[in-house]
C-alpha atoms as one frame of an Amber mdcrd trajectory, in Angstrom:
protein
  -0.090  -0.026   0.086   1.179   3.040  -0.295   1.192   3.743   3.603   4.414
   1.793   3.333   6.710   3.924   0.534   7.584   6.412   2.347   8.919   4.407
   5.542  10.436   2.292   2.808  11.906   4.610   0.476  13.234   6.272   4.236
  14.825   2.700   5.294  15.997   2.103   2.185  17.956   5.423   1.687  19.225
   5.700   5.113  20.873   1.734   4.649  22.229   3.641   1.718  20.773   1.782
  -0.783  19.941   3.686  -4.149  19.306   0.990  -6.605  15.955  -1.090  -6.536
  15.022  -4.108  -8.337  11.527  -5.530  -8.338  11.645  -9.696  -9.106   8.360
 -11.625  -7.668   7.681  -8.475  -6.055   3.939  -8.385  -6.662   3.162  -5.096
  -5.239   2.384  -1.724  -6.817   5.389   0.385  -5.842   3.282   4.429  -5.244
   4.841   7.464  -6.869   6.157   8.393  -2.965   8.793   5.600  -3.553   8.696
   5.975  -7.491  10.210   9.244  -6.956  12.651   8.618  -4.299  14.360   6.501
  -6.775  13.188   8.146  -9.364  15.444   6.082 -12.483  16.667   3.694 -10.283
  14.129   1.192 -10.004  14.219  -2.358 -12.580  10.902  -4.033 -12.464  10.741
  -7.670 -14.662   7.563  -8.871 -15.938   6.546 -12.045 -17.900   4.949 -10.482
 -21.001   6.226  -8.555 -23.573   5.049  -4.949 -22.674   2.494  -3.368 -23.262
   0.781  -6.751 -24.077  -0.668  -8.772 -20.633   0.413  -6.552 -17.758  -0.589
  -7.139 -14.661  -0.417  -9.948 -11.835  -1.372 -12.697 -14.722   0.354 -12.287
 -17.466   1.671 -15.859 -18.332  -2.136 -17.197 -17.797  -3.544 -14.516 -19.790
  -0.749 -15.025 -22.882  -1.524 -19.106 -22.432  -5.761 -18.267 -22.303  -5.660
 -15.605 -25.296  -4.112 -17.922 -27.574  -0.575 -16.430 -28.061   1.897 -17.723
 -30.342   4.564 -15.945 -28.477   4.574 -14.040 -25.322   8.605 -12.665 -23.479
  10.617 -11.105 -20.526  10.307  -7.182 -20.488  13.035  -5.608 -18.259  11.470
  -1.830 -17.724  12.524   0.819 -15.433   9.300   1.741 -13.103   7.313   5.054
 -12.888   3.983   5.363 -11.789   1.875   3.437 -13.704   1.833  -0.684 -13.316
   3.656  -2.695 -15.155   4.529   0.728 -17.610   8.304   2.723 -17.812  11.212
   2.836 -20.314  11.705  -0.727 -21.341  15.406  -1.874 -21.401  15.425  -5.059
 -22.683  12.833  -7.423 -23.938  12.983 -10.893 -25.340  10.654 -13.183 -27.129
   9.512 -16.754 -25.793   7.279 -18.632 -28.363   4.457 -20.773 -27.120   4.556
 -24.190 -27.968   0.884 -26.084 -28.983   1.847 -28.194 -25.814   2.474 -25.640
 -23.480   0.776 -25.175 -19.790   1.400 -22.643 -17.226   4.250 -24.619 -15.854
   6.251 -25.689 -18.779   5.720 -21.536 -20.409   6.479 -20.570 -16.948   9.808
 -22.150 -16.465  11.218 -20.741 -19.755  10.298 -17.184 -19.135  12.198 -17.938
 -16.200  15.359 -18.919 -17.217  14.806 -15.466 -19.901  14.027 -13.837 -16.790
  17.485 -14.927 -15.256  19.383 -14.090 -18.032  18.219 -10.619 -19.033  17.863
  -8.930 -15.072  21.366  -9.757 -14.336  22.161  -7.635 -17.591  19.693  -4.615
 -16.739  20.920  -4.331 -13.579  24.574  -4.193 -13.878  23.946  -1.893 -17.253
  21.614   0.282 -14.603  23.906   0.631 -12.056  27.184   1.221 -14.339  24.977
   3.792 -15.689  24.906   2.353 -19.128  21.078   2.778 -19.987  21.515   6.289
 -22.121  17.570   7.901 -21.094  18.669  10.684 -21.723  19.741  10.593 -25.211
  18.466  13.322 -27.659  15.570  11.657 -29.537  17.718  11.963 -32.783  20.358
   9.912 -31.619  20.382   5.865 -32.507  23.857   4.837 -30.989  24.720   0.909
 -31.260  27.299  -0.216 -28.673  29.246  -3.185 -27.652  30.031  -4.036 -24.697
  30.297  -6.591 -21.993  32.304  -9.148 -21.335  31.657 -11.532 -24.408  30.888
  -8.982 -27.001  27.057  -8.609 -26.486  25.506  -6.141 -28.698  23.067  -3.813
 -27.007  20.831  -1.735 -29.705  18.719   0.977 -29.027  16.398   2.000 -31.173
  12.667   4.293 -30.563   9.039   3.238 -30.443   6.898   6.489 -30.095   9.340
   8.178 -28.674  10.314   5.451 -25.817  13.604   3.959 -25.764  14.043   0.425
 -26.255  16.569  -1.334 -25.787  17.669  -4.700 -26.894  20.857  -7.222 -26.812
  22.119 -10.304 -28.625  24.166 -12.986 -27.138  27.736 -12.597 -28.843  28.179
 -14.166 -31.847  30.405 -17.126 -32.753  33.916 -15.730 -34.260  33.528 -16.790
 -38.229  36.526 -19.739 -39.188
């Protein structure tokens, strides 16, 4: 509840915490909390937002009959499952998938994307304040990952590609 936003933010700030990662938190943080950590709160969500926001994204994708869902890591703003997208990766939905089988693959993707997003955030490599006309491509990471910035409806969207095998 919003009544806990200020005390929780105060506690975290008093302990020197300046970045918050919501993974399985399943609570809506209110404006006071968001403003206390503005631009420094990451959330991982089990769909390709804006599709299937809310707490039942996997079940919703299956019920809808989607052929693909995915994972979104985004910066948190005052809206639910909204904010600048840091990473997104699709996860195909197989004909024989049920909630349990699909969620395993979604968790595998979350466990791969979220640490990369956290590292990029704390190292200051997200670049959300770039002017809208810029569309840089940067290569970084120990293994040569490629991160691309594009813009959808004026919102920066980052994509990640694994390192490519060396050509022989």
